C-alpha positions in Angstrom: 19.5 -12.6 -3.3 17.8 -11.2 -6.4 16.5 -7.6 -6.6 12.8 -8.7 -6.4 13.3 -10.7 -3.2 15.5 -7.9 -1.7 12.8 -5.3 -2.5 10.1 -7.4 -0.9 12.2 -8.0 2.2 13.0 -4.3 2.5 9.3 -3.4 1.9 8.3 -5.9 4.7 10.9 -4.3 6.9 9.2 -0.9 6.2 12.2 0.7 4.6 10.7 2.6 1.6 13.9 4.2 0.2 15.9 1.0 0.0 12.8 -1.0 -1.1 12.2 1.5 -3.9 15.8 1.2 -5.0 15.6 -2.6 -5.2 12.2 -2.5 -6.9 13.7 -0.2 -9.6 16.3 -2.8 -10.4 13.7 -5.6 -10.2 11.2 -4.1 -12.6 13.7 -4.0 -15.5 14.2 -7.8 -15.2 12.2 -10.3 -17.1 11.0 -12.0 -13.8 9.4 -8.8 -12.7 5.8 -9.2 -11.5 2.9 -6.8 -11.6 3.1 -6.7 -7.8 6.6 -5.3 -8.0 5.5 -2.4 -10.2 2.4 -1.7 -8.0 4.4 -1.9 -4.8 6.9 0.6 -6.2 4.1 2.9 -7.5 2.5 3.0 -4.1 5.8 3.8 -2.3 6.5 6.5 -4.8 3.0 8.1 -4.7 2.9 8.3 -0.9 6.5 9.4 -0.7 5.6 12.4 -3.0 2.1 13.2 -1.7 1.5 12.1 1.9 3.0 14.4 4.5 2.5 11.8 7.3 4.3 9.2 5.2 7.2 11.5 4.4 7.5 12.7 7.9 7.4 9.3 9.5 10.1 8.0 7.3 12.2 11.2 7.3 12.3 11.1 3.5 14.9 13.4 2.0 13.7 16.0 -0.5 15.7 14.3 -3.4 13.8 11.0 -2.8 10.4 12.8 -2.6 11.2 14.6 -5.9 12.2 11.4 -7.6 9.1 9.7 -6.3 6.9 12.5 -7.6 8.4 12.1 -11.1 8.3 8.3 -11.1 5.0 7.0 -9.8 3.1 7.7 -13.1 6.0 6.3 -15.1 6.1 3.1 -13.1 2.3 2.6 -13.7 2.9 3.3 -17.4 5.7 0.7 -17.5 3.4 -1.8 -15.7 0.7 -1.2 -18.3 3.2 -1.6 -21.2 4.2 -5.0 -19.7 0.9 -6.3 -18.3 -1.7 -4.6 -20.4 -4.9 -2.9 -19.1 -5.0 -4.7 -15.7 -7.7 -3.5 -13.3 -5.3 -2.9 -10.4 -3.0 -0.7 -12.6 -6.0 1.3 -13.7 -7.3 1.5 -10.1 -4.1 2.9 -8.6 -3.7 5.4 -11.4 -7.2 6.8 -11.0 -7.2 6.5 -7.2 -3.9 8.5 -6.9 -5.4 11.3 -9.0 -8.6 11.1 -7.0 -7.0 11.5 -3.6 -4.4 14.0 -4.7 -6.4 16.2 -7.1 -10.1 15.3 -6.5 -10.6 13.7 -9.9 -14.3 13.6 -10.5 -16.4 10.5 -11.2 -14.0 8.2 -9.5 -16.7 6.0 -8.0 -18.3 5.2 -11.4 -14.9 4.7 -13.0 -13.8 2.3 -10.2 -17.0 0.3 -10.6 -16.4 0.0 -14.3 -12.9 -1.4 -14.0 -13.2 -3.4 -10.8 -12.6 -7.0 -11.8 -12.4 -9.7 -9.1 -10.7 -12.2 -11.3 -7.8 -9.8 -11.8 -7.5 -8.0 -8.5 -9.6 -7.4 -5.4 -7.9 -4.1 -4.5 -10.4 -1.8 -6.1 -13.0 -3.3 -3.8 -11.5 -1.8 -0.7 -12.5 1.6 -2.1 -15.9 0.5 -3.3 -16.7 -1.2 0.0 -15.5 1.8 2.0 -17.5 4.3 -0.1 -20.7 2.3 0.2 -20.3 2.3 4.0 -20.1 -1.5 3.9 -23.3 -2.0 2.0 -21.7 -3.2 -1.2 -18.8 -5.6 -2.1 -18.6 -7.1 1.4 -17.4 -10.5 0.1 -14.7 -9.0 -1.9 -13.6 -6.8 1.0 -13.4 -9.8 3.3 -11.4 -11.8 0.8 -9.0 -8.9 0.2 -8.6 -8.4 4.0 -7.3 -12.0 4.3 -4.7 -11.2 1.6 -3.4 -7.9 2.9 -3.5 -8.5 6.7 0.1 -9.8 6.7 1.1 -6.1 5.9 4.3 -7.2 4.1 4.3 -4.3 1.7 3.5 -0.6 1.8 0.7 -1.4 -0.6 -0.8 -4.1 1.7 -0.3 -1.9 4.8 -2.3 1.0 3.2 -5.2 -1.2 2.0 -5.2 -3.1 5.3 -5.4 0.1 7.4 -8.4 1.3 5.4 -10.2 -2.0 5.5 -9.5 -2.4 9.2 -10.9 1.1 9.9 -14.0 0.4 7.8 -14.5 -3.2 8.8 -15.3 -2.5 12.5 -18.5 -2.5 14.4 -21.0 -0.3 12.7 -19.9 -1.6 9.3 -20.9 -5.1 10.1 -17.4 -6.6 10.3 -16.8 -9.4 10.9 -20.1 -11.1 10.2 
């Protein structure tokens, strides 16, 4: 089994440490996909920032330290390989917004949200609008992430599920 497939399997099994190790090997290969970089960046960010995540998985300090040092670099590497993709930009800004309170995130997110590249920014925009904007994109994204096969999908699915409940008009 190649490293990319192993990483995806371990991520689906909810094993962030081993999944990250396999993603690290996978992203140096020429078959690496943008999803592999993004999946790794999400694992690393939440491993370095989210106490609930780190506690749940009993992450060792060494892994948390590495994750803290690597999440930005992984996004930089993704951008070097795939250019200015809307989802790379989204995660970079979103991580800074939720960890440091970066200002003007809503307007930045609107500016780089591009449904032809990725629907992921729309989970935030839909949520922030209390379901008044970007419903179609949120519904389409929910169909993609509801299999919860990666940490990235699980995170987005949990937020959409919590926002797409009665009171937000979901489902139609």
